[in-house]
C-alpha positions in Angstrom: -19.7 -2.1 -3.0 -16.6 -0.3 -1.8 -13.0 -0.9 -2.2 -11.4 -3.2 0.3 -7.8 -4.2 0.8 -5.4 -5.4 3.4 -1.9 -4.3 4.5 -0.4 -7.3 2.7 -2.0 -6.4 -0.6 -0.9 -2.7 -0.1 2.6 -4.0 0.2 2.4 -6.4 -2.7 1.1 -3.8 -5.2 4.0 -1.3 -4.9 6.4 -4.3 -4.8 5.1 -5.3 -8.2 5.9 -1.7 -9.4 9.5 -1.9 -8.2 9.2 -0.7 -4.6 11.3 -2.5 -2.0 10.3 -3.1 1.6 12.6 -1.0 3.9 13.6 -2.8 7.1 12.9 -0.9 10.3 11.4 -1.2 13.7 8.4 0.1 15.5 5.2 2.0 14.7 3.4 -1.2 13.5 4.1 -0.3 10.0 6.2 -0.8 6.9 7.9 1.6 4.6 8.1 0.8 0.9 10.9 2.6 -1.0 10.9 3.3 -4.7 10.4 6.6 -6.5 9.1 7.9 -3.1 9.0 6.4 0.4 5.4 5.3 1.4 4.4 4.3 4.9 1.9 1.4 5.1 0.2 0.6 8.5 0.6 -3.1 9.1 -2.5 -3.9 11.1 -4.7 -7.0 10.6 -8.0 -6.9 8.7 -9.2 -4.6 6.0 -7.7 -1.1 5.6 -10.0 1.9 5.5 -10.6 3.1 1.9 -9.4 6.6 2.7 -6.1 5.3 4.1 -5.6 3.1 1.0 -6.4 6.0 -1.3 -3.9 8.3 0.5 -1.1 5.7 0.4 -1.6 5.1 -3.3 -1.8 8.8 -4.0 1.6 9.3 -2.3 3.1 6.8 -4.7 1.3 8.2 -7.8 -1.3 5.5 -8.2 -5.1 5.2 -7.7 -7.5 2.6 -6.5 -8.3 1.8 -10.2 -4.6 0.8 -10.6 -4.9 -1.7 -7.8 -8.2 -3.1 -9.3 -6.5 -3.6 -12.7 -3.5 -5.2 -11.0 -5.7 -7.7 -9.3 -7.0 -9.0 -12.6 
């Protein structure tokens, strides 16, 4: 079984690590600001695994970090 996540969870995980949601407009996405600025597409439904992996890598995390955080 593969890794599945939503945009909401992809915003909650960095928020738990100290990232803050940056207010802005347009592009159907959100930016989380912390050690780096990471864009998160805010579309309904599950996010593709590759997209989630790339977002997490930009912030210095991995899918395993999210799995551990869920527990």
